C-alpha positions in Angstrom: -5.5 9.4 16.8 -8.4 7.5 15.5 -10.5 10.1 13.7 -10.6 13.1 16.0 -10.0 11.1 19.2 -6.7 12.0 20.8 -4.3 9.2 21.4 -4.6 9.7 25.2 -8.2 8.6 25.0 -7.7 5.4 23.1 -7.8 2.1 24.8 -4.9 -0.4 24.3 -5.9 -4.1 24.6 -3.5 -7.0 24.4 -3.9 -10.6 25.6 -0.3 -10.9 26.7 0.2 -12.6 30.1 3.9 -12.0 30.6 6.1 -8.9 30.4 9.9 -8.6 30.3 11.4 -6.4 33.0 14.4 -4.3 31.8 17.5 -3.0 33.6 18.5 0.7 33.4 19.9 0.1 29.9 16.6 -1.4 28.8 18.1 -4.9 28.5 15.6 -7.6 29.7 16.7 -9.2 32.9 13.5 -11.1 33.9 9.9 -12.0 33.0 6.9 -11.6 35.2 3.1 -12.1 35.0 1.4 -8.9 33.9 -0.1 -6.7 36.6 -0.8 -3.0 37.0 -0.1 -1.0 33.9 1.2 -4.0 32.2 -2.1 -5.9 32.4 -3.8 -4.9 29.2 -6.1 -7.9 28.9 -9.2 -5.7 29.6 -7.8 -2.6 28.0 -6.1 0.5 29.5 -6.4 4.2 28.5 -3.2 5.0 26.5 -2.8 8.4 28.3 -2.3 6.4 31.6 0.5 4.2 30.3 4.3 4.5 30.2 5.4 1.5 28.1 8.5 0.4 26.3 8.4 -3.3 27.0 8.4 -6.7 25.4 5.3 -8.9 26.1 4.6 -12.5 25.4 2.3 -15.4 26.2 -0.6 -13.9 24.2 -3.8 -15.9 23.8 -4.6 -17.2 20.4 -8.1 -16.3 19.0 -9.1 -17.8 15.7 -5.5 -18.9 15.1 -3.9 -15.5 15.6 -2.8 -12.9 18.2 -4.5 -9.6 18.2 -3.7 -6.2 19.8 -6.2 -3.4 19.5 -6.4 0.4 19.9 -10.0 1.4 20.3 -11.7 4.8 20.5 -14.6 5.4 22.9 -17.1 5.3 19.9 -16.0 1.8 18.8 -13.7 2.8 15.9 -10.5 0.7 16.2 -7.2 -0.4 14.7 -6.3 -4.1 15.2 -2.8 -5.4 14.6 -3.0 -9.2 14.2 -0.3 -11.8 13.7 0.1 -15.5 13.1 1.5 -17.6 15.9 5.1 -17.1 14.7 4.9 -13.6 16.3 5.0 -14.8 19.9 6.3 -11.5 21.2 5.3 -7.9 20.9 6.9 -4.6 21.9 4.4 -2.0 23.1 5.6 1.5 23.3 4.1 4.8 24.3 6.0 8.1 23.8 5.2 11.7 24.3 8.0 12.7 21.9 6.3 11.9 18.6 6.3 14.9 16.3 2.9 15.4 14.6 2.2 17.0 11.3 2.2 20.5 13.0 5.7 20.0 14.4 4.4 19.6 17.9 5.4 16.7 20.3 2.4 14.5 21.1 1.6 11.2 22.6 1.9 8.2 20.3 1.7 4.4 20.7 3.5 1.7 18.8 2.4 -2.0 18.5 5.5 -3.9 17.2 4.9 -7.6 16.4 8.1 -9.6 17.0 9.1 -13.2 16.1 11.7 -13.2 18.9 12.1 -11.6 22.3 14.0 -8.4 22.7 17.7 -9.2 23.0 17.1 -12.5 21.3 20.7 -12.8 19.9 21.8 -13.1 23.5 18.9 -14.8 25.3 17.9 -17.0 22.3 14.1 -16.6 23.2 12.2 -17.1 20.0 15.3 -16.9 17.8 14.6 -18.6 14.5 17.6 -19.6 12.4 17.3 -19.9 8.6 19.9 -21.9 6.8 20.8 -21.3 3.2 17.9 -22.3 1.0 15.4 -22.3 3.9 12.3 -20.1 3.8 9.9 -19.0 6.4 6.5 -17.5 5.8 4.9 -15.4 8.5 1.7 -13.3 8.3 0.5 -10.2 10.0 -1.9 -7.4 9.2 -3.7 -4.3 10.2 -7.5 -4.1 10.3 -9.3 -0.8 10.8 -12.9 -0.5 12.1 -13.9 2.8 10.5 -17.5 3.2 11.6 -18.5 4.0 15.1 -20.4 1.2 17.0 -24.2 1.6 16.8 -25.7 3.4 19.7 -28.0 1.4 21.9 
């Protein structure tokens, strides 16, 4: 939820242009250009989505990637990452247990520095040797006030 807005009514927006397609065991077997429910570039209502997929080929804006959940009144939560996070898993589930103990719809935005199954497919895998370091940055930015009415 954002405020009192149910998760179903939030809009999920991501600039990803490619989605990984999984086999029946959820192992990625191919990549394809986003279309249909996978094309989130102009936003899609979370209640209309069924996602548990890895996405990539996001568009940089001001030197970072951004994925946003937005309420109809303009309140939002943005998850941003530096370019090291070239992948993201987007998940919707109706099995999240809320604070009342009831199952409800939830969405997860999971920044990734490598593709799903990277130990096997090597996509985005970054190896650190002893003594190496690697600095990556990500954050969450809330927009708490509704957009001004016009």
